[in-house]
DOLOLUM-851833 format. One record per residue: residue number from 1; residue in one letter; y, x, z of N, C-alpha, C, O in turn. Coordinates in steps of 0.02 Angstrom, whole numbers, plus 50000, padded with zeros to 5 digits. Layout:
N
fise->NUM; kolfi->a; nY->Y; nX->X; nZ->Z; caY->Y; caX->X; caZ->Z; cY->Y; cX->X; cZ->Z; oY->Y; oX->X; oZ->Z
...
This chain:
91
fise->1; kolfi->x; nY->50341; nX->45728; nZ->49134; caY->50354; caX->45697; caZ->49080; cY->50395; cX->45767; cZ->49051; oY->50432; oX->45802; oZ->49086
fise->2; kolfi->x; nY->50381; nX->45778; nZ->48989; caY->50393; caX->45845; caZ->48934; cY->50463; cX->45812; cZ->48913; oY->50476; oX->45752; oZ->48913
fise->3; kolfi->x; nY->50512; nX->45871; nZ->48893; caY->50574; caX->45876; caZ->48866; cY->50573; cX->45943; cZ->48860; oY->50540; oX->45985; oZ->48890
fise->4; kolfi->x; nY->50619; nX->45948; nZ->48810; caY->50677; caX->45969; caZ->48760; cY->50726; cX->45995; cZ->48782; oY->50770; oX->45952; oZ->48789
fise->5; kolfi->x; nY->50745; nX->46053; nZ->48799; caY->50818; caX->46067; caZ->48846; cY->50851; cX->46133; cZ->48834; oY->50824; oX->46187; oZ->48846
fise->6; kolfi->x; nY->50905; nX->46126; nZ->48810; caY->50946; caX->46176; caZ->48782; cY->50959; cX->46243; cZ->48862; oY->51004; oX->46228; oZ->48902
fise->7; kolfi->x; nY->50925; nX->46297; nZ->48873; caY->50929; caX->46332; caZ->48944; cY->50974; cX->46379; cZ->48936; oY->50975; oX->46413; oZ->48884
fise->8; kolfi->x; nY->51018; nX->46389; nZ->48989; caY->51063; caX->46421; caZ->48975; cY->51060; cX->46493; cZ->49006; oY->51078; oX->46547; oZ->48982
fise->9; kolfi->x; nY->51028; nX->46477; nZ->49070; caY->51010; caX->46538; caZ->49148; cY->50992; cX->46519; cZ->49180; oY->50999; oX->46460; oZ->49196
fise->10; kolfi->x; nY->50953; nX->46570; nZ->49211; caY->50932; caX->46523; caZ->49281; cY->50949; cX->46586; cZ->49355; oY->50973; oX->46640; oZ->49338
fise->11; kolfi->x; nY->50938; nX->46579; nZ->49408; caY->50934; caX->46602; caZ->49468; cY->50890; cX->46583; cZ->49515; oY->50858; oX->46531; oZ->49522
fise->12; kolfi->x; nY->50893; nX->46665; nZ->49567; caY->50843; caX->46650; caZ->49610; cY->50890; cX->46686; cZ->49684; oY->50915; oX->46738; oZ->49706
fise->13; kolfi->x; nY->50881; nX->46634; nZ->49695; caY->50936; caX->46657; caZ->49750; cY->50882; cX->46639; cZ->49855; oY->50862; oX->46589; oZ->49885
fise->14; kolfi->x; nY->50884; nX->46703; nZ->49867; caY->50862; caX->46720; caZ->49906; cY->50886; cX->46765; cZ->49986; oY->50886; oX->46827; oZ->49982
fise->15; kolfi->x; nY->50905; nX->46733; nZ->50054; caY->50934; caX->46779; caZ->50093; cY->50933; cX->46746; cZ->50152; oY->50893; oX->46701; oZ->50158
fise->16; kolfi->x; nY->50979; nX->46764; nZ->50209; caY->50991; caX->46734; caZ->50250; cY->51093; cX->46718; cZ->50264; oY->51136; oX->46762; oZ->50261
fise->17; kolfi->x; nY->51105; nX->46641; nZ->50278; caY->51169; caX->46626; caZ->50274; cY->51202; cX->46681; cZ->50324; oY->51164; oX->46692; oZ->50372
fise->18; kolfi->x; nY->51255; nX->46712; nZ->50324; caY->51290; caX->46748; caZ->50347; cY->51335; cX->46674; cZ->50394; oY->51358; oX->46682; oZ->50451
fise->19; kolfi->x; nY->51338; nX->46637; nZ->50374; caY->51364; caX->46573; caZ->50403; cY->51332; cX->46549; cZ->50462; oY->51362; oX->46546; oZ->50516
fise->20; kolfi->x; nY->51255; nX->46527; nZ->50452; caY->51235; caX->46470; caZ->50491; cY->51158; cX->46514; cZ->50513; oY->51113; oX->46486; oZ->50545
fise->21; kolfi->x; nY->51156; nX->46592; nZ->50488; caY->51091; caX->46616; caZ->50512; cY->51028; cX->46591; cZ->50492; oY->50975; oX->46612; oZ->50514
fise->22; kolfi->x; nY->51033; nX->46555; nZ->50458; caY->50975; caX->46495; caZ->50446; cY->50938; cX->46552; cZ->50356; oY->50972; oX->46578; oZ->50311
fise->23; kolfi->x; nY->50877; nX->46550; nZ->50362; caY->50853; caX->46581; caZ->50286; cY->50859; cX->46524; cZ->50239; oY->50863; oX->46464; oZ->50251
fise->24; kolfi->x; nY->50859; nX->46562; nZ->50169; caY->50853; caX->46510; caZ->50097; cY->50827; cX->46545; cZ->50036; oY->50842; oX->46600; oZ->50013
fise->25; kolfi->x; nY->50786; nX->46500; nZ->50013; caY->50761; caX->46526; caZ->49981; cY->50760; cX->46455; cZ->49902; oY->50730; oX->46403; oZ->49914
fise->26; kolfi->x; nY->50789; nX->46464; nZ->49840; caY->50794; caX->46416; caZ->49813; cY->50787; cX->46452; cZ->49733; oY->50796; oX->46513; oZ->49728
fise->27; kolfi->x; nY->50779; nX->46429; nZ->49699; caY->50773; caX->46435; caZ->49609; cY->50800; cX->46389; cZ->49578; oY->50784; oX->46332; oZ->49594
fise->28; kolfi->x; nY->50850; nX->46399; nZ->49523; caY->50861; caX->46346; caZ->49493; cY->50902; cX->46370; cZ->49409; oY->50947; oX->46411; oZ->49405
fise->29; kolfi->x; nY->50876; nX->46338; nZ->49359; caY->50892; caX->46334; caZ->49303; cY->50972; cX->46301; cZ->49296; oY->50992; oX->46258; oZ->49334
fise->30; kolfi->x; nY->51029; nX->46340; nZ->49219; caY->51042; caX->46292; caZ->49198; cY->51044; cX->46261; cZ->49156; oY->51055; oX->46307; oZ->49116
fise->31; kolfi->x; nY->51042; nX->46198; nZ->49113; caY->51034; caX->46172; caZ->49045; cY->51091; cX->46157; cZ->49041; oY->51141; oX->46168; oZ->49074
fise->32; kolfi->x; nY->51074; nX->46118; nZ->48978; caY->51100; caX->46095; caZ->48930; cY->51076; cX->46026; cZ->48895; oY->51048; oX->46037; oZ->48841
fise->33; kolfi->x; nY->51078; nX->45968; nZ->48909; caY->51045; caX->45904; caZ->48875; cY->51075; cX->45861; cZ->48832; oY->51133; oX->45871; oZ->48816
fise->34; kolfi->x; nY->51040; nX->45811; nZ->48809; caY->51073; caX->45799; caZ->48755; cY->51156; cX->45738; cZ->48784; oY->51112; oX->45702; oZ->48808
fise->35; kolfi->x; nY->51193; nX->45718; nZ->48793; caY->51248; caX->45685; caZ->48811; cY->51242; cX->45608; cZ->48816; oY->51225; oX->45577; oZ->48766
fise->36; kolfi->x; nY->51249; nX->45588; nZ->48851; caY->51238; caX->45507; caZ->48851; cY->51290; cX->45473; cZ->48906; oY->51307; oX->45470; oZ->48965
fise->37; kolfi->x; nY->51306; nX->45442; nZ->48820; caY->51376; caX->45368; caZ->48841; cY->51345; cX->45309; cZ->48879; oY->51291; oX->45280; oZ->48871
fise->38; kolfi->x; nY->51398; nX->45302; nZ->48923; caY->51380; caX->45237; caZ->48963; cY->51424; cX->45183; cZ->48957; oY->51485; oX->45191; oZ->48952
fise->39; kolfi->x; nY->51390; nX->45117; nZ->48956; caY->51413; caX->45030; caZ->48946; cY->51426; cX->45036; cZ->48880; oY->51422; oX->45084; oZ->48841
fise->40; kolfi->x; nY->51442; nX->44972; nZ->48872; caY->51461; caX->44946; caZ->48828; cY->51498; cX->44974; cZ->48754; oY->51479; oX->44969; oZ->48696
fise->41; kolfi->x; nY->51560; nX->45006; nZ->48786; caY->51601; caX->45036; caZ->48734; cY->51573; cX->45128; cZ->48744; oY->51598; oX->45165; oZ->48702
fise->42; kolfi->x; nY->51553; nX->45141; nZ->48764; caY->51528; caX->45214; caZ->48781; cY->51501; cX->45249; cZ->48734; oY->51459; oX->45219; oZ->48700
fise->43; kolfi->x; nY->51515; nX->45322; nZ->48718; caY->51475; caX->45334; caZ->48678; cY->51481; cX->45422; cZ->48687; oY->51521; oX->45439; oZ->48730
fise->44; kolfi->x; nY->51447; nX->45472; nZ->48654; caY->51477; caX->45518; caZ->48697; cY->51447; cX->45586; cZ->48630; oY->51440; oX->45558; oZ->48575
fise->45; kolfi->x; nY->51434; nX->45648; nZ->48628; caY->51404; caX->45672; caZ->48576; cY->51401; cX->45769; cZ->48622; oY->51436; oX->45789; oZ->48669
fise->46; kolfi->x; nY->51349; nX->45805; nZ->48586; caY->51353; caX->45874; caZ->48610; cY->51306; cX->45869; cZ->48672; oY->51281; oX->45819; oZ->48700
fise->47; kolfi->x; nY->51301; nX->45931; nZ->48684; caY->51272; caX->45930; caZ->48772; cY->51308; cX->45914; cZ->48861; oY->51369; oX->45906; oZ->48858
fise->48; kolfi->x; nY->51288; nX->45911; nZ->48909; caY->51298; caX->45896; caZ->48977; cY->51251; cX->45941; cZ->48982; oY->51194; oX->45942; oZ->48959
fise->49; kolfi->x; nY->51295; nX->45998; nZ->49032; caY->51286; caX->46033; caZ->49102; cY->51248; cX->46003; cZ->49119; oY->51258; oX->45944; oZ->49106
fise->50; kolfi->x; nY->51180; nX->46016; nZ->49158; caY->51149; caX->46010; caZ->49229; cY->51114; cX->46060; cZ->49264; oY->51098; oX->46111; oZ->49234
fise->51; kolfi->x; nY->51099; nX->46052; nZ->49335; caY->51074; caX->46114; caZ->49349; cY->50983; cX->46078; cZ->49377; oY->50967; oX->46021; oZ->49393
fise->52; kolfi->x; nY->50945; nX->46135; nZ->49373; caY->50882; caX->46080; caZ->49404; cY->50871; cX->46139; cZ->49442; oY->50891; oX->46196; oZ->49433
fise->53; kolfi->x; nY->50822; nX->46105; nZ->49503; caY->50759; caX->46157; caZ->49537; cY->50720; cX->46187; cZ->49501; oY->50737; oX->46182; oZ->49442
fise->54; kolfi->x; nY->50663; nX->46224; nZ->49509; caY->50629; caX->46246; caZ->49473; cY->50575; cX->46298; cZ->49507; oY->50598; oX->46344; oZ->49540
fise->55; kolfi->x; nY->50512; nX->46293; nZ->49500; caY->50461; caX->46305; caZ->49530; cY->50455; cX->46390; cZ->49529; oY->50460; oX->46408; oZ->49470
fise->56; kolfi->x; nY->50449; nX->46434; nZ->49563; caY->50438; caX->46489; caZ->49560; cY->50423; cX->46525; cZ->49511; oY->50456; oX->46565; oZ->49478
fise->57; kolfi->x; nY->50343; nX->46499; nZ->49508; caY->50283; caX->46511; caZ->49422; cY->50332; cX->46479; cZ->49358; oY->50345; oX->46513; oZ->49309
fise->58; kolfi->x; nY->50351; nX->46423; nZ->49364; caY->50392; caX->46419; caZ->49289; cY->50454; cX->46475; cZ->49299; oY->50467; oX->46509; oZ->49250
fise->59; kolfi->x; nY->50491; nX->46487; nZ->49354; caY->50555; caX->46513; caZ->49338; cY->50532; cX->46581; cZ->49289; oY->50573; oX->46601; oZ->49248
fise->60; kolfi->x; nY->50461; nX->46615; nZ->49296; caY->50436; caX->46682; caZ->49302; cY->50433; cX->46672; cZ->49235; oY->50466; oX->46710; oZ->49199
fise->61; kolfi->x; nY->50391; nX->46615; nZ->49204; caY->50367; caX->46587; caZ->49116; cY->50454; cX->46600; cZ->49103; oY->50463; oX->46653; oZ->49073
fise->62; kolfi->x; nY->50514; nX->46565; nZ->49118; caY->50571; caX->46569; caZ->49083; cY->50583; cX->46631; cZ->49070; oY->50590; oX->46642; oZ->49010
fise->63; kolfi->x; nY->50590; nX->46701; nZ->49126; caY->50618; caX->46759; caZ->49110; cY->50598; cX->46799; cZ->49053; oY->50626; oX->46842; oZ->49019
fise->64; kolfi->x; nY->50514; nX->46760; nZ->49051; caY->50484; caX->46822; caZ->49012; cY->50473; cX->46782; cZ->48935; oY->50441; oX->46803; oZ->48887
fise->65; kolfi->x; nY->50504; nX->46730; nZ->48941; caY->50523; caX->46716; caZ->48872; cY->50558; cX->46766; cZ->48827; oY->50609; oX->46794; oZ->48848
fise->66; kolfi->x; nY->50534; nX->46781; nZ->48765; caY->50581; caX->46847; caZ->48721; cY->50608; cX->46808; cZ->48676; oY->50590; oX->46795; oZ->48619
fise->67; kolfi->x; nY->50663; nX->46787; nZ->48713; caY->50718; caX->46725; caZ->48677; cY->50774; cX->46762; cZ->48707; oY->50770; oX->46790; oZ->48761
fise->68; kolfi->x; nY->50850; nX->46760; nZ->48650; caY->50897; caX->46764; caZ->48674; cY->50910; cX->46675; cZ->48719; oY->50879; oX->46622; oZ->48714
fise->69; kolfi->x; nY->50966; nX->46695; nZ->48757; caY->50968; caX->46617; caZ->48802; cY->51061; cX->46619; cZ->48756; oY->51091; oX->46667; oZ->48733
fise->70; kolfi->x; nY->51080; nX->46551; nZ->48760; caY->51039; caX->46494; caZ->48782; cY->50962; cX->46487; cZ->48717; oY->50944; oX->46527; oZ->48674
fise->71; kolfi->x; nY->50944; nX->46442; nZ->48730; caY->50875; caX->46436; caZ->48698; cY->50823; cX->46377; cZ->48697; oY->50784; oX->46372; oZ->48745
fise->72; kolfi->x; nY->50822; nX->46346; nZ->48662; caY->50771; caX->46269; caZ->48658; cY->50710; cX->46300; cZ->48722; oY->50688; oX->46352; oZ->48747
fise->73; kolfi->x; nY->50707; nX->46250; nZ->48724; caY->50642; caX->46265; caZ->48773; cY->50622; cX->46200; cZ->48792; oY->50664; oX->46159; oZ->48811
fise->74; kolfi->x; nY->50541; nX->46181; nZ->48788; caY->50506; caX->46129; caZ->48811; cY->50495; cX->46145; cZ->48901; oY->50489; oX->46202; oZ->48923
fise->75; kolfi->x; nY->50495; nX->46106; nZ->48927; caY->50483; caX->46097; caZ->48995; cY->50440; cX->46027; cZ->49033; oY->50447; oX->45976; oZ->48999
fise->76; kolfi->x; nY->50411; nX->46019; nZ->49076; caY->50386; caX->45975; caZ->49105; cY->50431; cX->45960; cZ->49172; oY->50435; oX->46008; oZ->49209
fise->77; kolfi->x; nY->50461; nX->45906; nZ->49192; caY->50483; caX->45881; caZ->49224; cY->50459; cX->45831; cZ->49266; oY->50440; oX->45775; oZ->49248
fise->78; kolfi->x; nY->50462; nX->45863; nZ->49348; caY->50425; caX->45812; caZ->49384; cY->50475; cX->45764; cZ->49435; oY->50534; oX->45764; oZ->49419
fise->79; kolfi->x; nY->50462; nX->45733; nZ->49478; caY->50478; caX->45722; caZ->49548; cY->50452; cX->45717; cZ->49581; oY->50392; oX->45716; oZ->49570
fise->80; kolfi->x; nY->50480; nX->45709; nZ->49663; caY->50448; caX->45736; caZ->49708; cY->50460; cX->45690; cZ->49758; oY->50497; oX->45642; oZ->49747
fise->81; kolfi->x; nY->50433; nX->45699; nZ->49814; caY->50432; caX->45638; caZ->49861; cY->50492; cX->45624; cZ->49887; oY->50496; oX->45576; oZ->49925
fise->82; kolfi->x; nY->50568; nX->45677; nZ->49869; caY->50637; caX->45623; caZ->49901; cY->50648; cX->45602; cZ->49841; oY->50707; oX->45586; oZ->49835
fise->83; kolfi->x; nY->50620; nX->45595; nZ->49797; caY->50653; caX->45580; caZ->49717; cY->50676; cX->45612; cZ->49687; oY->50715; oX->45588; oZ->49647
fise->84; kolfi->x; nY->50668; nX->45676; nZ->49687; caY->50711; caX->45722; caZ->49650; cY->50681; cX->45778; cZ->49605; oY->50639; oX->45820; oZ->49621
fise->85; kolfi->x; nY->50717; nX->45768; nZ->49540; caY->50688; caX->45789; caZ->49472; cY->50673; cX->45889; cZ->49465; oY->50718; oX->45924; oZ->49441
fise->86; kolfi->x; nY->50634; nX->45908; nZ->49480; caY->50625; caX->45983; caZ->49467; cY->50587; cX->45989; cZ->49394; oY->50569; oX->45943; oZ->49356
fise->87; kolfi->x; nY->50582; nX->46051; nZ->49386; caY->50543; caX->46095; caZ->49346; cY->50487; cX->46109; cZ->49366; oY->50485; oX->46138; oZ->49420
fise->88; kolfi->x; nY->50419; nX->46092; nZ->49330; caY->50370; caX->46107; caZ->49345; cY->50326; cX->46177; cZ->49311; oY->50290; oX->46223; oZ->49331
fise->89; kolfi->x; nY->50354; nX->46153; nZ->49247; caY->50310; caX->46203; caZ->49188; cY->50352; cX->46230; cZ->49138; oY->50406; oX->46200; oZ->49138
fise->90; kolfi->x; nY->50349; nX->46277; nZ->49093; caY->50364; caX->46285; caZ->49053; cY->50320; cX->46310; cZ->49001; oY->50278; oX->46355; oZ->49004
fise->91; kolfi->x; nY->50342; nX->46259; nZ->48934; caY->50290; caX->46280; caZ->48882; cY->50250; cX->46213; cZ->48877; oY->50203; oX->46208; oZ->48839
Protein backbone atom coordinates (compact mmCIF):
# COMPACT_ATOMS: atom_id res chain seq x y z
CA UNK A 1 0.00 0.00 0.00
CA UNK A 2 1.37 3.42 -1.00
CA UNK A 3 1.08 6.32 1.40
CA UNK A 4 2.61 9.76 1.80
CA UNK A 5 4.15 10.30 5.20
CA UNK A 6 5.92 13.20 6.84
CA UNK A 7 9.35 11.74 7.65
CA UNK A 8 11.20 13.38 10.54
CA UNK A 9 14.25 11.11 10.55
CA UNK A 10 15.53 7.57 10.96
CA UNK A 11 18.03 5.41 12.80
CA UNK A 12 19.92 2.16 12.32
CA UNK A 13 20.85 0.35 15.50
CA UNK A 14 23.26 -2.58 15.50
CA UNK A 15 25.42 -4.05 18.24
CA UNK A 16 25.47 -6.31 21.26
CA UNK A 17 23.20 -5.70 24.25
CA UNK A 18 25.15 -4.89 27.41
CA UNK A 19 22.29 -6.34 29.45
CA UNK A 20 21.67 -9.67 27.66
CA UNK A 21 24.78 -10.13 25.52
CA UNK A 22 22.55 -10.79 22.48
CA UNK A 23 23.07 -9.19 19.07
CA UNK A 24 20.54 -6.62 17.87
CA UNK A 25 20.05 -5.10 14.45
CA UNK A 26 17.04 -2.95 13.58
CA UNK A 27 16.23 0.02 11.40
CA UNK A 28 13.37 2.45 11.93
CA UNK A 29 12.04 5.80 10.79
CA UNK A 30 10.11 8.43 12.68
CA UNK A 31 7.08 9.78 10.86
CA UNK A 32 4.02 11.94 11.21
CA UNK A 33 0.75 10.86 9.62
CA UNK A 34 -2.61 12.55 9.56
CA UNK A 35 -4.10 12.55 13.05
CA UNK A 36 -7.17 10.33 13.40
CA UNK A 37 -10.03 11.05 15.80
CA UNK A 38 -12.00 7.99 16.97
CA UNK A 39 -15.59 7.64 18.13
CA UNK A 40 -18.80 9.44 17.27
CA UNK A 41 -17.53 12.66 18.90
CA UNK A 42 -13.88 12.16 18.02
CA UNK A 43 -11.87 14.76 16.19
CA UNK A 44 -8.25 15.40 15.32
CA UNK A 45 -5.99 17.85 13.52
CA UNK A 46 -2.37 17.93 12.41
CA UNK A 47 -0.10 14.91 12.66
CA UNK A 48 0.34 11.91 14.97
CA UNK A 49 3.92 10.75 15.58
CA UNK A 50 4.68 7.12 14.85
CA UNK A 51 7.67 4.86 14.40
CA UNK A 52 7.96 2.19 11.70
CA UNK A 53 10.42 -0.55 10.99
CA UNK A 54 12.04 -0.12 7.58
CA UNK A 55 14.08 -2.40 5.34
CA UNK A 56 17.79 -1.62 5.01
CA UNK A 57 17.30 -0.91 1.28
CA UNK A 58 14.49 1.58 1.93
CA UNK A 59 16.57 3.19 4.71
CA UNK A 60 19.45 3.76 2.28
CA UNK A 61 17.09 5.30 -0.30
CA UNK A 62 15.69 7.61 2.36
CA UNK A 63 19.19 8.73 3.41
CA UNK A 64 20.00 9.56 -0.23
CA UNK A 65 16.97 11.81 -0.77
CA UNK A 66 18.29 15.29 -1.40
CA UNK A 67 15.95 16.98 1.07
CA UNK A 68 15.93 18.59 4.45
CA UNK A 69 13.86 16.76 7.01
CA UNK A 70 11.04 16.77 7.90
CA UNK A 71 9.99 15.90 4.35
CA UNK A 72 6.82 14.54 2.75
CA UNK A 73 7.80 11.16 1.25
CA UNK A 74 5.89 8.51 -0.69
CA UNK A 75 6.44 5.07 0.88
CA UNK A 76 5.24 1.50 0.37
CA UNK A 77 3.82 -0.09 3.53
CA UNK A 78 3.69 -3.89 3.93
CA UNK A 79 2.48 -6.27 6.61
CA UNK A 80 4.60 -9.26 7.61
CA UNK A 81 3.48 -12.67 8.90
CA UNK A 82 3.36 -11.29 12.47
CA UNK A 83 0.90 -8.61 11.27
CA UNK A 84 3.52 -5.90 11.83
CA UNK A 85 3.49 -2.91 9.47
CA UNK A 86 6.85 -1.95 8.00
CA UNK A 87 8.18 0.14 5.11
CA UNK A 88 9.58 -1.77 2.15
CA UNK A 89 10.23 0.98 -0.40
CA UNK A 90 10.65 4.72 -0.80
CA UNK A 91 9.34 6.64 -3.79
